[in-house]
C-alpha positions, -999 to +999 in steps of 0.1 A: +199-438+411+163-445+400+151-416+422+176-393+404+163-404+369+127-399+381+134-364+393+152-355+361+123-368+341+099-346+362+121-315+356+122-320+318+085-326+317+078-295+337+100-274+313+081-288+283+048-281+300+057-245+306+069-241+270+037-255+257+017-231+278+038-201+267+034-211+231-003-215+233-006-181+250+015-164+224-004-181+196-037-166+207-034-128+209-063-110+223-085-088+201-090-054+217-113-029+200-128+004+213-165+003+223-173+028+196-157+025+161-134+051+147-150+075+121-135+057+092-160+073+068-145+107+075-116+106+050-087+130+057-073+133+022-047+158+010-061+192-001-074+189-036-074+152-037-100+135-057-117+103-046-113+078-075-139+054-087-120+025-072-146+016-046-174+011-070-159+024-103-190+045-109-186+079-126-211+106-135-206+136-158-213+168-138-206+202-152-183+187-178-163+168-152-164+131-144-172+127-107-172+095-087-207+087-074-213+076-038-178+063-034-172+075+002-206+061+013-192+026+008-170+031+039-188+027+072-173+028+107-181-008+116-174-021+081-139-007+082-135-019+118-142-054+107-118-048+078-091-038+103-094-070+122-093-091+090-063-071+077-043-081+108-056-116+114-033-144+104-063-167+101-068-154+066-037-175+055-039-212+049-016-221+079-024-192+102+011-176+098+006-146+075-018-116+076-022-088+051-003-067+077+027-091+075+037-074+043+022-040+051+036-024+083+020+008+096+053+022+108+066+018+072+036+035+056+022+000+050+053-013+031+075-039+048+110-027+043+121-058+024+131-063-013+106-092-015+082-105+011+079-140+026+047-159+020+028-184+041+051-213+034+083-194+035+083-188-003+095-154-015+073-131-036+084-119-070+077-082-064+083-056-037+054-050-013+037-017-023+030+010+004-006+019+010-009+057+005-043+072-001-054+043-023-089+056-025-076+083-048-061+058-073-079+041-102-052+014-108-037-009-082-008-034-079+025-029-097+009-041-129-023-021-125-043-053-128-070-042-104-093-012-109-110-014-075-100-020-039-128-046-037-111-066-065-076-061-049-086-071-014-087-109-017-060-114-044-031-116-018-053-139+004-058-163-025-023-160-039-004-194-038+027-177-025+014-149-003-014-164+019-025-195+001-062-194+009-072-203-027-105-218-016-127-190-002-153-214+012-125-227+035-118-191+045-154-185+054-155-217+074-124-206+094-139-173+102-173-189+112-153-210+137-137-179+152-157-165+181-152-128+176-164-126+139-201-132+142-206-101+163-183-080+140-202-091+109-235-084+126-224-048+135-210-042+100-239-057+080-268-063+103-264-101+101-238-125+116-237-144+082-201-145+069-194-145+031-163-139+011-181-109-005-184-092+029-148-101+037-137-084+005-159-054+011-147-049+047-110-052+038-115-027+010-132-003+034-103-004+058-076-001+032-096+027+015-097+046+048-059+048+051-050+084+042-021+107+046-023+145+047-002+157+077+033+159+063+055+190+064+047+195+028+010+196+036+016+222+063+037+242+039+009+246+015-009+267+041+020+291+047+038+294+014+063+268+024+079+291+049+085+260+070+110+247+044+147+253+046+168+265+016+177+229+006+141+217+007+129+247-013+155+240-040+144+204-040+108+214-046+118+236-075+138+207-090+108+183-084+085+206-104+110+219-129+143+203-141+135+170-125+101+166-142+091+145-112+057+160-109+048+151-145+046+114-134+040+119-097+013+144-100-017+158-081-020+161-044-012+124-039+020+127-060+011+095-078+000+086-113-029+108-124-048+079-138-085+089-140-104+095-172-088+124-191-057+124-169-021+122-183-017+085-172-054+076-175-076+071-205-097+092-227-132+101-215-147+072-234-123+047-218-101+040-247-063+040-247-061+037-210-025+040-198-036+025-164-013+047-144+018+029-156+050+037-175+084+025-185+112+044-167+142+027-183+152+003-156+163-023-181+169-029-218+153-063-214+129-068-185+126-101-168+093-089-154+073-069-180+048-055-155+016-043-172+033-046-206+066-036-222+083-029-188+056-006-177+048-004-140+024+016-120+036+050-109+034+049-070+027+078-046+058+096-033+041+104+000+060+088+029+086+077+004+113+081+031+097+052+049+089+028+021+123+016+007+136-005-009+123+010-041+109+000-076+088-031-084+118-054-077+132-034-047+165-029-065+173+005-050+180+005-013+180+043-009+165+074-022+200+084-033+201+054-056+166+062-070+177+098-078+209+085-094+189+064-117+170+093-131+201+115-132+224+092-151+211+056-152+180+055-175+183+028-201+172+034-238+143+009-238+122+011-270+091+018-249+107+043-226+083+071-214+085+099-239+094+125-213+128+107-209+136+112-246+149+142-265+137+153-300+159+127-316+145+098-295+177+095-274+176+091-236+174+125-219+192+122-185+186+147-158+223+151-150+217+165-116+246+180-096+255+167-062+238+196-044+207+191-066+205+155-057+207+163-020+181+190-024+157+167-042+161+140-015+155+167+012+123+177-004+111+141-007+115+137+030+091+166+036+064+142+024+067+120+055+035+118+076+045+103+109+009+108+123-003+083+097+022+057+109+010+061+145-027+066+143-044+039+164-073+034+140-050+017+115-030-002+141-029-038+150-060-046+172-045-079+184-025-078+216-001-106+226 
C-alpha cells in the first residue's frame, strides 16, 4: 500500500513539474528580429497625404502653405525597430500581462475587435480601442483629441491605471534595464545602451508613426478611374461624396478629420478656434462621456473600416450597417450637433438613405480595406512562442 502511495506521489509530482516547465517556456517568448532593420523611414502614405506636425509639431510657412518641418527625419530604421519590440512587449505593463499590441491587433488594422478592452488587472476600459491608420497624418490623437503628438500619446496607455498600470516610469526603465535584449537595441537606435523613458516614448512613436495604409482597392482605383469598382461600389462612392456628405468629415486621402491649420476641423492659421478634429454626430441627447467637450469626439479614419468594428467611441455599433443606419435615420438633435446635420431651421437633417443606397455605401467602404497592411511583417509581433 505504501509503495502504491509513493508511486502516485511521484506521478503527480512529475505532472506538476512538466506543467511548470511548459508554463515557463510559454512565459518567455523568443525575440526574433531581422539582421537588418526594415526601412521604416520610407513612409508609404496614400497619394496626396500630408505628413502632419504630430512628430515634432513644427510648421514652417512656405509659399503661403504651412508645411511640417523635418517630421519624417524623426523616424529611423533602428529607432522604429526598438519601438516595434516595445509595442509588443508585455513587460511595459505593471504585471507583465498587457502590451500595446494587446489592444491593437495588426489583423484588425490595430483595433482589437472588442467594445471595450481589458486592462492589466482585468479592469475594463471606458472607450473603444482606436485603430491605427496613418497616424502620422493626424494632428489630434485619442477619441478626445487630448494629444497633439505621437510622442505625447505613446506612454499614456502605459501609465494609465486601467490599461497598463506602469505609472512610475522609473520602474519601467528599471524593468527594461533588467531585460537582456534592450541594451543592444537602445545602442543601435541611439548610439548608447542607456535606457530612458524619453527614448522609450520616442521609439514607440516612431514605430506607430510608420504604420501606413495605401494599398486598398480604392487606392488602386485612383490610378485607373475606378474601373476596378463594380456598379454598387461606384454608387456608394457617389453617395459618400454627395448625398451622404461623408467626405465633408472624413476628408482628404486618409478619409479622416482634416485637422491641420486652416483645415475644416483644424484651427485658423494663428492657432485660435481649433476644432481639434472632433465633432458631435448626434449619438445622444445627453452624453455620459462628453469626449473633447459637448459630446464631440475625434473623427477617425475610414481606411480599413471593415476590420475595425465595433464602432464609435463606446463601440455601440457592431456593424457598418448599424453605423449607416445612424446617419440615415438615427441622429439625435443635440444642441451642439455638427452644423452639417442641421437644416436651415436648425432641425436635424437625416440622410434618409434607401435600402440600396445603404448597401452601396457599405460596399464602397469595404473598398478601403488594405489587407497588405494587416500582413506586413515589419509591423508584426517580433516575439515567437
